[in-house]
N, C-alpha and C positions, 0 to 999 in steps of 0.2 A: 504494500500500500504506500503510495506517495504521500508526501507531506500535505499536498493540496487535498487529496482524498481524505486523509485523516482529519484535517482541519474542518472540512465540511461535515464529516460524521460527528466530530466532537461538538461542533456548533449545534447540530440537531439534538444532541443529548443534553445540552446546557442552555435550553431556552432560546436558541437562535443567536447566542452571543458569539461574535466572530473573534477567534483568537488572534487574528492578524490586527485587530483593532485594539488589542490589549496593550498595557504598558510593556516596555521592554523586558522587565523582570518577569511578569506573568507570561508573556509570550515565550521567553526563554525557558521558563519552567515547563510549559506545555510541550515545547519542542524536545526538551530533555526527556520528558515522559514518553513522547512518541518514539524516540530512539531506544530508550530502555524497553518499552513495550514491544518494539519490533524484534529486539534481541531475544527477549524471553519467549516471544511467539515462535521464533525459529528453534529455540531450545525445547519447545513443547511444554512450557510451564503455563498452567491454566490460570485464569483470573481469580478463581476461588482460592487457589494456593497462595497467591500474592496477598489477597485480602486476609487470610488466616495468619500469614507471617506478619503483616502490619499490626494486627490485633495483638499478637503475642508480644511484639515490641512495646506496644502501649501498656500491656499488663505488667511488663517488667519495670516501667517507670517508677511507680510508688515503691517498689522493692529497692530500686537504686537509691531513691531518696532516703531510705533507712540507713544508708551508708554514711550520711552526713554531707558535709560541704562538697567533697569530691564526688559524692553520689549524685548531687544536683547537676554537676557538669555532665556526668554520664547520662542522667535523665534527659538533659537537653539534646544530647546526641541521639538518644533513642527516639525522642519525639520527632526529630528531623528525619531519621530513617523511616519512621512509621508514616510520616506525611508523604514521603516520596513513594512508599509502598502504596499509599492510598491513591496517588496519581497513576502509579504503574498498573494497578489492577484494571482500571478503566481503559488504559491504553492497550493492555493485552487483549481485553475483550473486543475492542474496536478493530485492532489490526488482524485478529484471528477470526473475526466475524462471529464471536460468541457472546455478543451483547444480549442480555435476557432480562426480563422483568424480575425474575427471582434473584438474579445476581445483583440487580439494583437494590433489592430489599436487603440482601446480605451485607452489601457495602454500607448502606445507611445505618443498619444496626451496629456494624463494626465501628463506624464513625462515632456514634453516640457512646458506645461502651469505651472506646478509646479516650474520648474527652473526659469521661467520668474517671478514668484511671489517671489522667493528667491532673485533674483537680484533687484526686486522692493523694497524689504526690505533693501538691501544695499543702494539703492538710497535714501530711507527715512532716513537712518542713516548718510547720507552726501556724498555718492559717486556721482561724476558727472554723469549726465544722459548719456553722450556719452560713458563713460566707461562701465556702466551697459548695455547699448544697444549693445556695441561691444562684450561683453561677451556673451550675449544672441545670437547674430548673429553667432559667431564662434561655439557655442555649437550646434545650429540648423544646421549649415552647416556640421558639423561633422557627425551628424546623417543622414542628407540628402544624403551625399556622400556615406555612407555605405549602405543606403537603395537602392540607384540607382545602386551601384555596385552589390548588391545582385540580383537586377532585371536584370542586364547585364550579370550574370553568375558567379559571384564570390561565391565560396563556403566557408562557415564558416564566421568567423568574419574578416578574412583578417589579422588583427594584433590587439593586445590589446595595445592601445595607452595611453599616459599620460593624455589625455583629456576625458577619459571615464566617464560615469555617476557616478560611485563610487567616482571618484576624485572630481566632482562637489559637491556631497553630503558632502564630507569631508571638502572642502573649505567653503561651506555655514555654516556648523555646527561650524567649527573652527572659522571662521570670526565673527559670531554672538556671540559665547560663549566667546571667548577671548576679543572681543570688549566690551561686556557687563561687564565683570570682570574688564577690564582696565578702563572703564568709572567710575565704582564704586570706584576704588582706586584713580583715578585722573580724575576728570571731564574734558572732552574734548578729552581724548585719544581714546575714542570709535570710533570717526570719522576717526582717523588715521589708527587704526587697520582694520576697515572695508574697508577702501580705499586700504590697502595693500592686503587684501583678494580678492577684486575685481580685482586688478592687477594680482595676482597669478592665479585667474580663467582664465583671458584672456590669460596670457602667456602660461599656460599649455594647454589651448584650442588650441592656434595657433600651438604649438609643436605637439600636438596630431593630429591636422588636417593634418599637413605636413607628419607625420608618416603614416597616413591612406591613403593619396593621393599616396604616394610612393608605399605602399603595393598594392593598387588597380591597379596602373599602371603596376607594376611588374606582377601581376597575370593575368590581362585581356589582356595584350599585348603579353603574352607568346604564 
């Protein structure tokens, strides 16, 4: 499959969003996933295998956080690898022609469980349980509203909000990475950094949810 064919298929699966119109970073990420997916496809690695590998990486993150400051750095690396696996499973499905509705469900469930594991790592690092739970609830509600709106007739994504999954990935990686580095420089700072990251996760999630609800209301009430 050529890049043009992949980009067209990717666009159809993502609400018509053209990857060529994305920012250089996002476009580069999608191209990297395309190349990785093509390689795994040639090696006959299925999308479900990649999804499972990404979920296992996520589950390992809170256990890494138990190791302390150095464990937070390891957790950041695990989140990065898991996010790449999340991009790769879809790429493998596209290039091998194995896109399925069941695979979409598996991928969505793995995403939610993975994010729960990242927030569990925040909790292990010192974030209050209520804050981690609130972040998880807002993220889940964001995806639930979009899914129900799509079932109700909304076309496309509706709106790209501040609370999308790439934002959560960035906050998780940033919080664990900066927290680990800060803790190594000054013991005790890691808890403060991760607390700020969890608060940012929740704040952006709430803003994103409001953006999405307004977009859904605007489209479905028209």
